[in-house]
N, C-alpha and C positions, 0 to 999 in steps of 0.2 A: 504493500500500500504506500502511495506517495503521500508525503506531508507537505501542506501548502497553506499559506495564509489566505490566498484567494486566487482562484481562476474564475473568470467572469461568468458567474452563474446567477440566475435569479430564482428566488423562491416566490413565485407569483401566485397570489391568492385569487385575484379576480382578473378579468380580461384587461382591466386598466392598470394592473400593477406594473411596477418598474421592471425593465428587462435590459440585459446586455448580452453581448456575443461571447461565444466560447468555441475554441478550436478543439474538437474531439481527437482522441488518440487514433492514429490510422488503424483501419481494420478492413477485413475482407468480408463482405456480406453477399449472400445470394440475392441476385436481382429478381424482379418479377418474371414470371414465365412469359414466353411469347404469346401464349393463349390469353393470359390476363391483359397484356398490353394490347393485344388485338381486339379484345372485347371492349376495352376502354376507348380505343381509337374508333372502333366501329360505331359505338353508341354516340360519340361526339359527332361523327359524320352524319349519322341519321338525324340528330337534332338540328345540325346546321342546314341540312337539306330539306327537312320536312316539317320543322316546327312552324307554327302559324305566323310567327314574326322572326325576322332575321336576328341571329344571335352571334355576338362576337366570340371568336374562339378563345381569346384570353379570358373572357368572363366565364366560359365553360370550364377552362382549366382551373381558375381560381375557385370556382364552386366545387369542382371535384376534389381539389386539395383540402378545402375547408371541410367537406363531408368526410373525407378519409381520416383527417386528424381528429375531428370532433367525436368520432366513434370509438377512439382508443380509451379515453378516460376523461374526467371532467376538466382537466387542466391543459391538455395538449390542444394545439390549434395551429392554423396557418394564418399568417398575417400578410396582407397585400403590401405593396410598397408604401401607400399612404398610411396604412395602419402601423407599419414598422416605424415610420418616421414619428408618428404620434407616440409610440411606446418609448422612443428615445427622448421625447419631450418630457415624459413622466420621470425619467431618470434625472433630468436636469431640474425637475421640480418647478417648471414654469410653462403655462399654456393658457389658452383662452377657453373658459368653460364655466361650470356652475359648482364644481367641487363635490362630486359624488363618486364613491367607489361602488361599482355596479357589477353584479354577477348574473348568471343565467339560472333561473329557477323554474323548472318545468316549462321551458320555452318562453318565459316572460322575463324581460330585464327587471332585476330587483335590486333595490338599494341594499348594499352590504353595510355601508356607513357613510355619512356625510363627513367631509373634511372640515375641521375646525375653522371658523371665521370665513366661511365662503357663502355665496348666495344659497346653496342648497341647505346648509346648516341654519342660516338665518331664517329661511322659509319654513323651518320646522319639519323638513323631510326626515324620515326615521328609517332605521334598519328594518327590512321586511316590506317596505312600501313597493308595490308592484307598479312599474311604469308601463301603462297599457297603451299609451300613444304619445307621440312627439309631434307637436304642431299639427294635431289632427290625424296623423298617420299611425295606424295600428302597429304595434311592435311585436305582437304575438307571432312566434315562429321566425322572427327576423334574426339575422346574424348579429351577435352581440357587439362586435366591433363596428358594424355599420351603425348601430344605434348610438354607440359612443361618439362616432364621428358626427352624427346629426346633432347631438347634444353640445358638442364643442363648437366653437365658432369665434367670430370677431367680438372682442370686448365691447360692451355697450349695446349690443343687439339683444333682442328679447326672444325668449323661447317659452313655449307653453307645454308643460307636461301634464298628462292626465294620470292621476294616481288612484290606485285601488288599495284600500287599507281596511284590513280586518273585516272583510265581507260587507263593508258599508258601500253606499253608492259612490261611483267614481267622482272625483272632483279635480278641477283644473288648478294648476299652480303656475302662474307666470313668473319667470325669473329673468333677470338681466345678467348676461354673461359678463365676466370680468377676468382680468389677468389673474390666474390662480398661481400664486407663489406659495409653495408648500413649505411651511416651517413646522417640522414634525415634532419639535420638543417644546414643551411648556414647563414652567417651574414656578414654585412659590415656597416661601418659608412659612411653615405652620407654627402653631404655638409650641413652646418648649424646645425651640431650635430643631424641629423635625422638618426635614427636606421632602418636598413632593416633586417628582419628575414624571411627566406624562409624555409618552411617545405615541403619536397617532398613526405613524407608519414608518417603515424603514427605507428611507431614501438615501441618496448619495451623500447628503450633508448631515445626516442624522448623528453620526458619531461626533463630529465637530460641534454641532449644536448642543449635544449632551454634555460634552466637556466644558463648554462655556457656561452652561446652566449650573453645573456642579460648582464651578469656580465662583459664580455669582452667589449661590446659596451659602457657600463657605464664608464668603466675605460678609454676607448679612448676619451670619451666625457667629461672627467674630472668630472665624477660623476653625470652629469645631461644631459639626452637626451631631446631634444626639441620636439620630436615626434617619433613615431615608426610605420612602415608598416609591418604587418604580411601577408606574401604572401602565399596563399593556392592554387594558380592557378596550374592546371595540377596535383593536389594531389588527387589520387584515394581513399584515406582513409587508413584504418588499424584497430588498436585496439581501442575499446571503452574506455578502461582504460586510454590510452594515450590522447585521445580526452578530457576526463573529466579532467585529470591533467593539460593539456595545458590551457583549459578554466579557470580552477580554479586559475592558476597563475595570471590571470588578473582580478579576481573577489574576493571581500572580503565577502565570505559567499553567501548563497542563491542558488537557483536552477541553475543547469547546463543543465540537460536533464532528461527526464523520458521515461520509456519504458512500453508499454502496450501489453500484449499478450492475447491469447485466454483464458488462465487460469489466473484469477485475482491474484492467489497466487504468480505468477511470476512477477507481476508488481513491478517496482522499480523506485525510484527517486534518482538521483545522485546530490549531493550538493557540493559546494565549502566550504572548511573550513574557518571559520571566524577568520583567523590568519593574515589577511593583504595581500593585493595583491602586486605583483611586479609592478613597474612603476605606482603607483596609480594616480598620477597627470599628467601623460604624455598622450597627445592626440594620438589617435590610429586609423589607417585605416586597414581594412582587405580586401585583394584583392582576388576575386574569378572569376571563369569562368566556361564554360560548362564541363570542365574536373575536376572540384572540386567536389568530391563525398563523401558521407558517413561520415566518421569521420571528414573530412574537413567541411562538412555542419553542423555537430553538433557544432563545434567551432564557425563558422561564425554565426549560428543561436543564440547561447547562448550570444555571445558578442553583437549581434544586438538587441536582445530582452531586454537585461539588460542595454542597452544604454551605453555600455562601448566603443564601436567602431563604426565608420562609415564603412559600407560595400560598396565597390566600385568594378566595373568591369562589368561582364555580368552574366546572369542567370546560377546558378549552375546545376549540373547533375540531382538531384532529387531522390537519393537513400535513402529512409527513413526506411529501414527494418533492423532488427537485426538477424544475423545468430548465432546460438548456435552450438558449436562443441560437439558432443556426441560420445565419444569413444565406440567401440564395442569390448568387450573382445575377444582376439584371432583373431581379424580381423582389419578392418580399423576404420573409423569414419563417422558419418553423419554430414554434414554441413546443418543444418535445419533452415529455417526461422521460428522464434518463436514469433516475436513481431515487432511492429512498434515503432519508437521513436518520441518524441515530444519535441519541444523547450520550454524554460521556460514559454512562453505565451500560450502554449498548441497547437501550430501549428504543423501539420505534413507536412514535406516537400516531402513526397512520391509522386513521379511523377511530382511535381511542382518545387522543388528546392528552393534555397534562392534567392529572388529578391534583387538586390543591392539597397541601399539607393540612390546611384548616379551611373547611368549607364555610363560606359566608355568603348567604343569599342576599341579593339586593331586595329592598322593600318592594312590595307589589306596586306601589305608586311611582317607583323609580324605574320600573321595567317598561320596555317598549310594548305597549298593549297589543299591537297587531302582529307581533313577531312570534311565529311558532318556533319551538326549539328544534332547529335542524342543524345537522353537523355533517362533516365530511362523509361519514359512513352511510349517510342517507342519499348522497348524490349518485345519480345514475353512472354506472361504470367505475365507481370508486374501488380502489384496491383494498383487499383485506389486510389486516395487520400481519406482518411476516414473523412476528415474535422477536425475541432478543438475540443479539449477537453473542458469541462466546464470552465467558466471564472476562471483565476488564478490571482495572485497578480501582475505578470509582465505585462508590456504593450507591445503589439506586435510591431515588427518592420515592415518593408515593407512586403507585403503578396501577395501570388498568383503568378502563372506563367505568364510571359509576353514573348511570343515567339519572339517578335521583339528585345528583349534584348539578345537573344541567338546568339552565334557566334562560329566559329571554335576555337579550342585551339591555344594558342600562341606557337611558335616554342621554343623548349627547350633551345636552345643556346642563345635566346634573353632574357629569363627571368632573371631579375635583372641586365641586362646590361645597358650601356649608351644609347642604342637604344630602350629601353623598354618604349613605350609611356604611357601605363597604370600606370607603376611605377612613371613616371614623373608627371602624373596627380595627383596621390596620394600624392607625396611629395609637389607639388604646393598647394594642398588643405590644408595640414597640416601647411605649412608656412603662409597661409593666415588667420589662426585662430587667434583671438585676444589673445595676450600673457597673458593678465590678466584673461582670461576666457577659460580654456582648455576644457570646456564642449563640447560635440559632437553637431555639427551644421549640421543637416541633410538637411536643405533647401538650403545650399550653393552649388554652382556648382564649379567644379575645373576650374582653369584658364589654 
């Protein structure tokens, strides 16, 4: 197995998640049979000759590639050239739009989470909202990337989404597009010098933003934080590199995550540099919920397995697969699932998610009322959990899915607020730790 700090891989939770390219190890693969190619070519010719309207061959090719990739699993897809360009805009964290993370749910574009301080968040759109039309055009059965392209556009222009929420009659939401500059880290100093860090997604600048936020909190606390809460709730994921860097900031060397693919030559281990961790003696809680996915789960799993933090909240989403972006010269790119990732103890969270050390449900009035509890394992074509790797040096944290701990995501406007009961529980837990022994105490219950 090769050890590396980063080869350009994306852990993409939704079709709009950030992506980058990767050069795979050379390999020899059996190509499609001449019979298969002949069938595909013959069908395309028939469509071009006999379909009621003329059809461009490139459109047929794009549609065939999209269909081929979408049947593999929930996260593999083909991106056309415009879609690939837009995905690279996501990496840079700046584009024209309304600020929604969107996924496909039963053929309907569905809000995974609104991005903080964007038109979508300010309009009150919630996780689980079904987008049934865009500017009067139905989205049912439409390609997800095409829907995202329609939603994005020139800043200052208006778009109208029709939303279906919790079985109620559909309603229209007009939104004015703006330049979306994603700042993924927020922070504030709570009472008794407790630091609060919120990561809304894992983008290119997330590690730098996090370090700046920690420095500011330490300054506000006169150089010494009594505890820190890392909030990953409603965080759908993002870049693997960012997840590794964020985890490494709290670890002094050792394993962060490993990935295993079909071809052993592509297996990799990602380790934290042994240069000293940030906040090494500061007690820490990581908050997760059912909308914490992918890169969020890498961080939570690493800090849990390495006994650096107590994980609190509810069961995470359970996306344990790695998507590699493979550009196709002169065309778009494939987003192809090429591996599964494993926490330092060898756990796969695929389909299971991260089980909190301490389960803390959000109060009913804090939960998104229209959101059913749905997770990776419920997605069409999702992989089963492959089990654990052979014994490693790390000791596993909590393990296995516990459906009773799952709950709807928390309302975005409540996260980090004075009404956030899960945050209050985390702060209470940290305040009750013995001052002389900041070690993680997993058997304690929050007050």
